[in-house]
C-alpha positions in Angstrom: 0.4 0.2 -0.1 1.4 3.4 -1.1 0.3 6.8 1.1 0.6 9.6 -0.6 3.2 11.7 1.9 2.4 16.1 2.0 5.0 17.4 4.2 2.5 20.5 4.3 -0.1 18.4 4.6 -0.7 15.2 6.9 -4.7 14.8 5.6 -3.6 13.3 2.3 -1.1 10.7 3.7 -3.2 10.0 6.5 -6.6 9.1 4.6 -5.1 9.4 0.2 -4.0 5.6 -0.4 -2.7 3.3 -3.8 -2.4 0.2 -3.9 -1.6 -2.0 -7.3 -4.3 -4.8 -7.1 -7.1 -2.2 -5.6 -8.7 -0.3 -8.4 -5.8 -0.4 -10.5 -4.5 1.7 -8.9 -6.3 4.4 -8.5 -6.4 6.9 -5.4 -8.4 5.7 -2.8 -10.0 6.8 0.7 -7.8 4.8 3.5 -7.4 1.6 1.6 -11.7 0.8 0.5 -12.8 0.4 -2.5 -13.8 3.7 -2.6 -11.5 6.2 -5.0 -11.1 9.5 -5.3 -12.7 10.4 -8.2 -16.0 9.1 -6.8 -16.2 11.9 -4.3 -14.7 14.8 -6.3 -17.7 13.1 -9.3 -20.6 13.2 -6.3 -19.2 16.7 -5.5 -19.2 18.1 -9.1 -23.1 16.3 -10.1 -24.3 18.9 -6.9 -24.3 16.3 -3.8 -23.4 18.3 -0.5 -21.1 16.9 2.3 -23.2 16.0 4.3 -25.5 14.1 1.5 -22.4 11.9 0.6 -21.9 11.1 4.6 -25.3 10.1 4.9 -24.7 7.8 1.6 -21.7 6.9 2.7 -21.8 6.0 5.9 -18.0 4.8 6.1 -16.7 8.2 5.0 -15.8 10.6 7.5 -15.8 14.8 6.4 -11.6 14.7 6.6 -12.2 12.3 3.9 -13.9 14.2 1.7 -11.2 17.0 2.3 -8.3 15.1 1.8 -10.1 14.1 -1.2 -10.7 17.9 -3.0 -6.5 18.6 -1.1 -5.3 15.6 -3.3 -7.1 16.8 -6.7 -5.9 20.4 -5.9 -2.2 19.3 -5.1 -2.5 17.0 -8.6 -3.6 19.9 -10.5 -0.9 22.0 -9.0 1.5 19.6 -11.2 -0.1 19.4 -14.5 1.7 21.4 -17.3 -0.7 22.7 -20.2 0.4 23.4 -23.9 -1.2 27.2 -24.2 -1.6 27.9 -28.3 -2.6 30.5 -30.5 
């Protein structure tokens, strides 16, 4: 199991995991088969944090914040080509 370690953010290192044999190695929450992209998709579709937590009681509010932080940190590392 690989834990993402960000010195500035223990939230990610404690909550977001990647395992080669689980969900094709995609980022998951606390070793569960619940992908970061699932949570981001639910938020993007308009679900509130409370709605997500009610629907999936195994998740915690901090898991959702860790997903958002993971996505933000991942986006910071992307480079885009801009053409005229």
